[in-house]
Every structure is written in structure tokens, then in C-alpha cells.
N, C-alpha and C positions, 0 to 999 in steps of 0.2 A: 430488295437486296440491301438497301441502305439501312432499313430497320434492323435486319439481322446483324449487319456490321456494327451498327450503333449499340445493340445489345451486347455483342461480343466485347466491344471496347469498354462498356460499362462494367461487365463482369470482371474483366481483366483489371480495371482500375480499382474496383472494390476488393478484389483478391490481393492486390498489391498493398493496399492500406491495411488489411487484416494481417498480412505477413509482416508488416513493420511494427505491429503492436508488440509491446514487451510481454514476456512470459513471467508473471509474478508467482506462478505455482511453486510450492516447495518451502523450504526452510531458509530463513534469513536471520543473521545475528548482527546486532549493533551495540554501541555503547553511547549513552547519553550523559553529558556532563551536567549535573544538577547542583544546586546549592548544598546538597548533602553528600556530594561526591559522585563518582562515576557509577552509573547504573547500567548493568548488562540487560539487554532486552532481546528476546527471541520471538520471531514471527513465523507462523506456519500457515501459509496461505493456500487457498483453493479458489480457482477462478472458473466461473461458468458463464461464458459470454461476457457481459459487463458487470456481473455480480461477483463480489468478493466475500468470502467467508474464511473463517479460520480461528486461530488462537494466538494470543499475545501472552508471553510468559516473562515475568520479572521476579525479582527476589520476594515481592509481596504476594505472588501467586499467579495463577493462569486466568485469563479473561477472554471472553468471546469477542471477535471482531463484530462490530455493529455498523449498520448502514454502509457496508463496503461497496465501493464502486471502482471500476477500472475503465479508463478512457484512453486508449492508445498507450502511451508511455507514462501516463499519470495514474496515480492510485490515491484513494481517499477513504478513510474509515474513522470510526470512533471507538472509544473504550470507556466504560464506566468503572471507576475504581472507588473504593471506600477508604477515606482518610478520616480517622478519629470519629467514626460514626456518620460521616457525611459522604454522600455520593457525589463524585466529581467527574465531569465529562472531560475526556482527553481526546482532542481531535488531531488526526494525523493526515498529512498530505505529502505525497512523494512523487518523484520522477525517476524513472529508470535511467541508468547510465551504465550500460554493459552489464556486468555482474554485480552492480551496486544499485542501491536506491538512496537517493538524496532526500531525506525527510525533513519536514518542519513539524514540530509537535507543540500544540497549544493546550495548556492546562488552565481551564477557567479564565480568569482575567490576568494571569501571570504572563510575562514576556515569553514569546515563542522561542523554542530551542531548536537548533539545527543539528542533525547528526546523520551518519551514513550507516546503512545496513548492508552486509555482504552476503551473497548467496552461499549456502553451505553445499559443498559438492560431495 
């Protein structure tokens, strides 16, 4: 009996943790302040368990989400962009806050930039 009760409590606890995880699926739009001005950026995310895929669209074009991961309210992924013939890795890390994601974006060895993306309804 204690074993069944223990299993029931375990499943309830795991279900509660899963229910608290953020839903990153869908379209999000943000603006990043860069040395060259404000850059609009659109994310179209698909989540399958802990795996994140999708597209990143900027004025320079559309890019695939690479190495995407979701862990509860946290999201992380990379983008490879080409600047003047050189491939540059851009790393994103974010945390859900309601209908927004608070992001940090790191491009190469440049200082990290913070910005917010809002869910498109």
C-alpha cells in the first residue's frame, strides 16, 4: 500500500513540475538595441519535450534555431549568421515571464545584449 501511495505522490509531483513549465511554442517578437540601431527579431518556436526547433527572422534573413533546449521556464539556442563572409555564432538564453521572454544574446566576444520578446497572439 505504501508503495502505491509513494508512486501516486511521485506522479503527482512530476505532473505538477511539467504543468509549471513555460509554453514557448508559437511566434514571439522582440527588439534588440545594437550599435547599428534597433533590430526587430521574430522567433517561431516549436517545442517537443526538451527539444526546441524553429526559425529566427531578422532584417538580414531567416535562420534555423540550432542546439535548442527547453528546461522549465528557461530556453537556450544558437544561430549562425554570416557577416561579411564570416560565420558568427549567436547564443541566446532566455527565461519566460508570463507572455514575455527575457533574453540575453551573446554574439562572438562582444558584450551580451538583453532584450524582451513578446508572444504574438
